[in-house]
C-alpha positions as CSV (number, residue, x, y, z in Angstrom):
1,M,-179.5,180.8,128.6
2,R,-176.0,179.4,129.1
3,Q,-174.1,177.3,126.7
4,R,-171.3,175.2,128.0
5,I,-168.2,175.2,125.7
6,E,-165.5,172.8,126.6
7,N,-162.6,174.4,128.6
8,Y,-164.1,177.9,128.4
9,L,-165.7,179.7,131.2
10,S,-168.8,181.6,130.0
11,V,-169.2,184.9,131.9
12,T,-172.3,187.0,131.8
13,V,-171.8,190.7,132.4
14,D,-174.6,193.2,133.2
15,G,-174.4,197.0,132.8
16,V,-171.9,197.2,129.9
17,D,-172.1,196.4,126.3
18,L,-169.0,194.1,125.8
19,T,-168.9,194.7,122.1
20,T,-167.8,198.3,122.9
21,V,-165.0,197.7,125.4
22,H,-161.3,197.9,124.7
23,D,-158.4,195.8,126.2
24,P,-160.6,193.4,128.2
25,V,-158.8,191.3,130.8
26,F,-160.1,188.7,133.2
27,W,-158.2,187.9,136.4
28,V,-158.4,184.8,138.7
29,K,-156.6,185.1,142.0
30,Q,-156.1,182.5,144.7
31,S,-153.6,183.3,147.5
32,S,-150.3,183.7,145.7
33,V,-151.6,182.4,142.3
34,F,-152.6,185.2,139.9
35,L,-153.8,184.3,136.4
36,E,-154.6,186.8,133.7
37,Y,-156.6,186.0,130.5
38,V,-157.8,188.0,127.5
39,P,-161.5,186.9,127.1
40,Q,-163.3,186.4,123.8
41,I,-166.3,188.6,123.5
42,A,-169.2,186.4,122.4
43,D,-171.9,189.0,122.4
44,S,-173.0,192.2,124.1
45,G,-173.4,190.5,127.5
46,T,-171.2,187.4,127.3
47,M,-167.5,186.7,127.3
48,L,-165.6,183.4,127.1
49,V,-162.5,182.8,129.1
50,H,-160.2,180.0,128.2
51,I,-158.5,178.5,131.3
52,P,-155.7,176.2,130.2
53,K,-155.4,172.9,132.0
54,E,-151.9,173.9,133.3
55,D,-153.4,176.9,135.0
56,A,-156.4,174.9,136.3
57,M,-154.0,172.4,137.9
58,R,-152.3,175.3,139.8
59,L,-155.5,175.9,141.8
60,W,-156.3,174.0,145.0
61,N,-159.4,173.3,147.0
62,S,-160.2,176.9,148.2
63,D,-162.2,179.9,147.0
64,V,-160.9,182.0,144.1
65,E,-161.5,185.6,143.3
66,M,-162.4,186.8,139.8
67,Q,-162.5,190.3,138.3
68,F,-163.0,191.7,134.8
69,A,-161.4,195.0,133.7
70,F,-161.5,197.0,130.5
71,T,-161.1,200.4,128.9
72,T,-164.2,202.3,127.8
73,Q,-164.5,203.9,124.3
74,D,-163.4,207.2,125.8
75,G,-160.3,205.8,127.4
76,R,-161.5,205.3,131.0
77,P,-160.3,202.2,132.8
78,L,-163.1,200.3,134.6
79,A,-163.3,197.1,136.6
80,S,-166.1,194.9,137.8
81,D,-166.7,194.0,141.4
82,I,-164.6,191.0,142.7
83,V,-166.6,187.8,142.6
84,Q,-165.7,184.9,144.9
85,M,-166.4,181.3,143.9
86,S,-165.2,177.8,145.0
87,V,-162.5,176.4,142.8
88,E,-164.6,173.3,142.2
89,R,-167.4,175.4,140.7
90,L,-165.0,177.5,138.6
91,L,-163.3,174.4,137.2
92,K,-166.7,172.7,136.6
93,E,-168.0,175.8,134.8
94,A,-164.8,175.9,132.7
95,G,-165.2,172.4,131.5
96,Y,-162.9,170.5,133.8
97,G,-165.5,168.7,136.0
98,P,-168.5,166.5,135.5
99,A,-171.6,168.3,134.0
């Protein structure tokens, strides 16, 4: 079940308990635009990423790449696979488009 929270992107993560990670970061990249956010961990499988309107306005009609990285409890740095998504879908999911 997904819950939409205004101006937050709700990200579901499989294979890791988010409540145990350290130094989480979420990256959004589109050509020369690189955005970095510190997500809020909502529960063991969900994080919320606040994308400020100023950052959202820097993105144009093209695909974006997203990736999540963190440090494990034993100090190992890990990162997710890169996920591609249209900017329209990203901004709609983040609360900047019609429901």
